[in-house]
C-alpha positions in Angstrom: 26.4 -9.9 -4.9 22.7 -8.8 -4.4 20.5 -7.8 -7.3 17.0 -6.3 -7.3 14.9 -8.9 -9.1 12.5 -6.4 -10.6 15.3 -4.1 -11.6 17.0 -6.9 -13.6 13.9 -7.2 -15.8 14.6 -3.9 -17.5 17.1 -4.4 -20.3 19.0 -1.3 -21.3 21.2 -1.3 -24.4 23.0 2.0 -24.1 26.5 3.0 -23.4 27.1 4.6 -20.0 30.8 5.2 -20.1 33.9 4.4 -22.1 35.1 2.3 -19.2 32.3 -0.3 -19.1 33.4 -3.9 -19.1 32.1 -6.4 -21.6 31.5 -10.2 -21.2 30.4 -12.8 -23.7 28.8 -16.2 -23.3 26.9 -18.7 -25.5 23.4 -20.3 -25.1 22.1 -23.2 -27.1 25.3 -25.0 -28.0 27.3 -27.9 -26.6 30.3 -27.3 -24.3 32.7 -28.0 -27.2 30.8 -25.6 -29.5 30.7 -22.9 -26.8 34.4 -23.0 -26.3 35.0 -22.8 -30.1 32.5 -19.9 -30.5 34.0 -17.9 -27.6 37.5 -18.4 -28.9 36.6 -17.4 -32.4 34.1 -14.6 -31.9 34.4 -12.9 -28.4 36.6 -10.0 -29.6 34.4 -9.4 -32.7 31.3 -9.3 -30.6 32.8 -6.9 -28.1 34.2 -4.6 -30.8 30.8 -4.5 -32.6 28.8 -3.9 -29.4 31.1 -1.0 -28.4 30.7 0.6 -31.9 27.0 -0.1 -32.0 26.1 1.6 -28.7 28.5 4.4 -29.1 26.7 5.2 -32.3 23.4 5.1 -30.6 24.5 7.6 -28.0 26.2 9.9 -30.5 23.5 9.9 -33.2 20.2 8.8 -31.6 18.0 10.5 -34.1 19.8 9.6 -37.3 20.5 5.9 -37.0 18.7 4.9 -40.2 21.0 7.1 -42.2 24.4 6.3 -40.7 24.2 2.8 -39.3 24.3 0.8 -42.5 28.1 -0.2 -42.1 27.5 -1.5 -38.6 24.4 -3.3 -39.7 26.4 -5.1 -42.4 29.1 -6.0 -39.9 26.5 -7.3 -37.6 24.9 -9.3 -40.4 28.2 -10.8 -41.4 29.1 -11.7 -37.9 25.9 -13.6 -37.5 26.4 -15.4 -40.8 29.9 -16.4 -39.7 28.6 -17.7 -36.4 25.9 -19.7 -38.2 28.5 -21.1 -40.7 31.0 -22.0 -37.9 28.6 -24.5 -36.3 26.2 -25.1 -39.2 23.6 -23.5 -37.0 20.0 -23.0 -38.0 19.8 -19.6 -36.1 22.2 -17.2 -34.6 21.8 -13.9 -32.8 23.5 -11.7 -30.2 21.6 -10.3 -27.2 23.3 -7.6 -25.1 22.1 -6.3 -21.8 23.6 -3.4 -20.0 23.6 -3.3 -16.1 23.9 0.3 -15.0 24.8 -0.5 -11.3 27.7 -2.7 -12.5 28.6 -0.6 -15.6 29.0 -3.9 -17.4 27.6 -5.3 -20.7 26.8 -9.0 -21.0 26.4 -10.3 -24.6 25.0 -13.8 -25.1 25.5 -15.5 -28.5 22.2 -17.2 -29.1 22.3 -20.3 -31.4 19.9 -23.1 -32.4 21.3 -26.3 -33.8 19.4 -27.8 -36.8 18.4 -30.8 -34.8 16.8 -28.4 -32.2 14.5 -26.6 -34.6 11.5 -27.4 -32.5 13.0 -25.6 -29.5 11.5 -22.2 -30.3 8.7 -22.4 -32.9 7.9 -18.7 -32.6 11.4 -17.6 -33.7 12.0 -16.3 -37.2 14.8 -18.7 -38.2 15.6 -16.9 -41.4 16.4 -13.4 -40.1 17.9 -12.7 -36.7 17.7 -9.3 -35.2 20.1 -6.8 -36.8 20.9 -4.9 -33.6 20.6 -1.6 -35.4 17.7 -0.9 -37.8 18.6 0.4 -41.2 15.1 0.1 -42.7 11.8 1.7 -41.5 10.4 -0.3 -38.7 6.8 -1.6 -38.6 6.1 1.1 -36.0 7.4 3.9 -38.2 5.6 2.6 -41.3 2.2 2.4 -39.7 2.5 5.2 -37.2 0.0 7.3 -39.1 -2.5 4.5 -39.5 -5.3 3.8 -37.1 -6.0 0.2 -36.3 -9.3 -1.3 -35.2 -11.0 2.0 -36.1 -9.8 3.6 -32.9 -8.8 7.2 -32.3 -5.1 7.9 -33.0 -4.9 9.0 -29.3 -6.7 6.1 -27.7 -5.8 4.3 -24.5 -3.3 2.1 -26.2 -1.5 5.0 -27.7 -1.3 6.7 -24.3 0.4 3.6 -22.9 2.9 3.7 -25.8 3.6 7.4 -25.0 4.0 6.6 -21.3 6.5 3.8 -22.1 8.5 6.2 -24.4 8.6 8.9 -21.7 9.6 6.3 -19.1 12.5 5.2 -21.3 13.7 8.8 -21.8 13.7 9.5 -18.1 15.7 6.4 -17.4 18.3 7.1 -20.0 18.7 10.7 -18.7 19.0 9.3 -15.1 15.9 11.2 -14.0 14.4 8.0 -12.5 15.8 4.7 -11.4 14.6 1.3 -12.5 15.4 -0.5 -9.3 12.4 -0.2 -7.0 10.5 -2.0 -4.3 7.7 -4.0 -5.8 5.3 -2.8 -3.1 5.9 0.8 -4.2 3.9 0.0 -7.4 0.2 1.0 -6.9 -0.9 -1.6 -9.5 0.1 -5.1 -10.4 2.8 -4.0 -12.9 5.1 -1.0 -12.9 8.6 -0.4 -14.4 9.4 2.7 -12.3 6.1 3.7 -10.7 4.3 7.1 -11.2 6.0 9.5 -8.8 7.8 11.5 -11.4 5.7 14.6 -12.4 5.7 13.6 -16.1 4.4 10.2 -15.3 2.0 11.0 -12.4 -1.1 11.8 -14.6 -1.0 8.5 -16.3 -1.9 6.4 -13.3 -5.4 7.8 -13.1 -5.7 7.7 -16.9 -4.8 3.9 -17.0 -6.8 2.9 -13.9 -9.9 4.6 -15.2 -9.2 3.5 -18.8 -9.1 -0.2 -18.0 -12.5 0.0 -16.4 -14.1 1.9 -19.3 -12.2 0.3 -22.2 -11.5 -3.3 -21.2 -12.9 -4.5 -24.5 -10.5 -2.3 -26.5 -7.6 -3.7 -24.5 -8.6 -7.3 -25.0 -9.4 -6.8 -28.7 -6.1 -5.1 -29.3 -4.2 -7.9 -27.6 -6.1 -10.5 -29.6 -6.0 -9.1 -33.1 -4.3 -5.7 -33.7 -2.0 -6.0 -36.7 0.6 -3.7 -35.0 2.8 -5.6 -32.6 3.7 -2.5 -30.6 0.0 -1.8 -29.9 -0.5 -5.4 -28.7 2.6 -5.1 -26.5 1.2 -1.8 -25.0 -2.2 -3.5 -24.4 -0.4 -6.2 -22.3 1.0 -3.5 -20.1 -2.5 -2.1 -19.6 -3.7 -5.5 -18.4 -1.4 -4.9 -15.5 -3.8 -2.2 -14.3 -6.7 -4.6 -14.0 -7.7 -4.6 -10.3 -8.2 -8.4 -10.2 -4.9 -10.5 -10.4 -6.9 -13.6 -11.6 -8.3 -11.6 -14.5 -4.8 -10.4 -15.4 -3.5 -14.0 -15.4 -6.4 -15.4 -17.4 -6.2 -12.6 -19.9 -2.4 -12.9 -20.5 -1.8 -16.7 -20.3 -2.8 -17.3 -24.0 0.0 -15.0 -25.1 3.1 -16.3 -23.3 4.3 -17.9 -26.5 3.1 -15.2 -28.8 5.0 -15.0 -32.1 6.2 -11.4 -31.4 9.1 -11.1 -29.0 7.9 -7.7 -27.8 4.4 -8.9 -26.9 5.9 -12.0 -25.1 8.2 -9.7 -23.2 5.4 -7.5 -21.9 3.1 -10.4 -21.2 5.7 -12.3 -19.2 6.7 -9.1 -17.4 3.2 -8.4 -16.2 2.6 -12.0 -15.3 5.8 -12.1 -13.3 5.0 -9.0 -11.2 1.4 -10.0 -10.8 2.3 -13.4 -9.4 4.8 -11.8 -7.0 2.4 -9.3 -5.6 -0.7 -11.6 -5.5 1.3 -14.7 -4.3 -0.8 -16.9 -6.6 0.9 -20.2 -7.3 -1.7 -22.5 -8.8 -0.4 -22.2 -12.4 1.1 -24.9 -14.6 4.9 -24.2 -14.6 5.6 -26.3 -17.7 5.0 -23.5 -20.3 7.5 -21.4 -18.5 10.0 -24.2 -18.2 9.7 -24.6 -22.0 10.3 -20.9 -22.6 13.7 -21.3 -20.9 14.9 -22.9 -24.1 14.1 -19.7 -26.0 17.0 -18.0 -27.8 15.9 -14.7 -26.2 17.4 -13.4 -22.9 14.2 -11.6 -22.2 12.0 -14.7 -22.6 14.2 -16.6 -20.2 14.7 -14.0 -17.5 11.0 -13.3 -17.1 10.0 -17.0 -17.3 12.6 -17.6 -14.5 11.0 -14.8 -12.4 7.6 -16.5 -12.9 9.0 -19.9 -11.9 10.6 -18.3 -8.9 7.2 -17.1 -7.7 5.4 -20.3 -8.5 8.0 -22.3 -6.7 6.6 -21.3 -3.4 4.1 -24.2 -4.0 5.4 -27.7 -3.3 3.5 -29.1 -6.3 5.4 -26.7 -8.6 8.7 -27.6 -6.9 8.1 -31.2 -7.7 7.4 -30.4 -11.4 10.6 -28.3 -11.6 12.6 -31.1 -10.0 11.2 -33.7 -12.4 11.4 -31.7 -15.7 13.6 -28.7 -15.1 17.1 -30.0 -14.4 18.8 -29.6 -17.8 17.4 -26.2 -18.8 17.8 -24.7 -15.3 21.5 -25.8 -15.2 22.0 -24.4 -18.8 20.7 -21.0 -17.6 22.7 -21.3 -14.4 25.9 -21.8 -16.4 25.5 -18.4 -18.2 27.4 -15.3 -17.2 24.3 -13.2 -18.2 23.2 -12.0 -14.8 19.4 -11.9 -15.3 19.4 -15.5 -16.5 22.1 -16.9 -14.1 20.9 -15.2 -11.0 17.3 -16.1 -11.4 18.2 -19.7 -12.1 20.3 -19.8 -8.9 17.5 -18.3 -6.8 15.1 -20.9 -8.0 17.5 -23.7 -7.2 18.1 -22.3 -3.8 14.4 -22.1 -3.2 13.5 -25.7 -4.3 16.6 -27.2 -2.6 16.9 -25.1 0.6 20.6 -25.3 -0.1 23.3 -22.9 -1.2 25.5 -25.0 -3.4 28.0 -23.1 -5.5 26.3 -20.8 -8.0 28.5 -22.2 -10.8 29.0 -25.7 -9.4 26.9 -27.6 -12.0 28.2 -31.0 -10.9 26.9 -30.4 -7.3 23.5 -29.3 -8.6 23.3 -32.3 -10.9 24.0 -34.6 -7.9 21.3 -32.8 -5.9 18.8 -33.2 -8.7 19.5 -36.9 -8.9 18.9 -37.3 -5.2 15.8 -35.1 -5.2 14.3 -36.9 -8.3 14.6 -40.2 -6.5 12.1 -38.9 -3.8 9.8 -36.9 -6.1 
């Protein structure tokens, strides 16, 4: 089955129909632990996800008032998962794929002996799935950071992103797009829609006039959402080398939203510019992250970098275990990207779930690397 690589980067967590199919897998546990977790929790995960996203669609403006029962069920489920394996961390990440009308939920866990795996993760509080308390964004929405106007360039990018999401959810625009249709180094859906069209000139002009604001916001703004928006604006820089240099320090940022945007912009920039002289090791390390979004965008970056033989050698030498762990997942935007990387570095088309065959290939390749 063919997938649009850029389209898979956009994770949507909304119900499309009552007939959607649900799939569950596990990341971060041994084979024995995975089988036990799936046997014990698959049906609970599916039931909760169905209830959660039905609620989002039915009451999108009143979630804080009515979602507490589901929040408590979600919290209890994560506590039960942690207790089941004596895990340090547990969470559930669900991605909806509109073209397939399928949901893929990944139970993310970290064993206590693997605490060093993701130092930027808050080990004491996994994401709830549905907010029942005011978010940082809502608490500070009336505040102005860095003494900037409440309607500065960063805010305009936030409004643009919100408008884009609304248009996607109402099926006014499609996520899947040809990378070359994007007039800058990063786009989610482009700027053809009348409501989005004015923003292209605003951003392209703005990055020339207010580059210092963008960089300062990315470096030190106390509001994570503004820092994430600043990362998107970096994608409008005209020089791909400047984009890469600006964003590389933030690939392991402590905020998942900032990391998501940084990795997204780096991924599309590398694809469009065909730059390959980056160290792949930070992105291989991010494949251990208990976030689907960290992994899929790091895999996209590695896929682009793997055009260079030097990068291929590094992946062959250091990437076997973690690439095969991602390959084993049902989650398409992890599994498919891992498979594409393996095909590129091996020039072979072994079975996409044949882990033994890929292990044998790695052993053979490592002997000559």
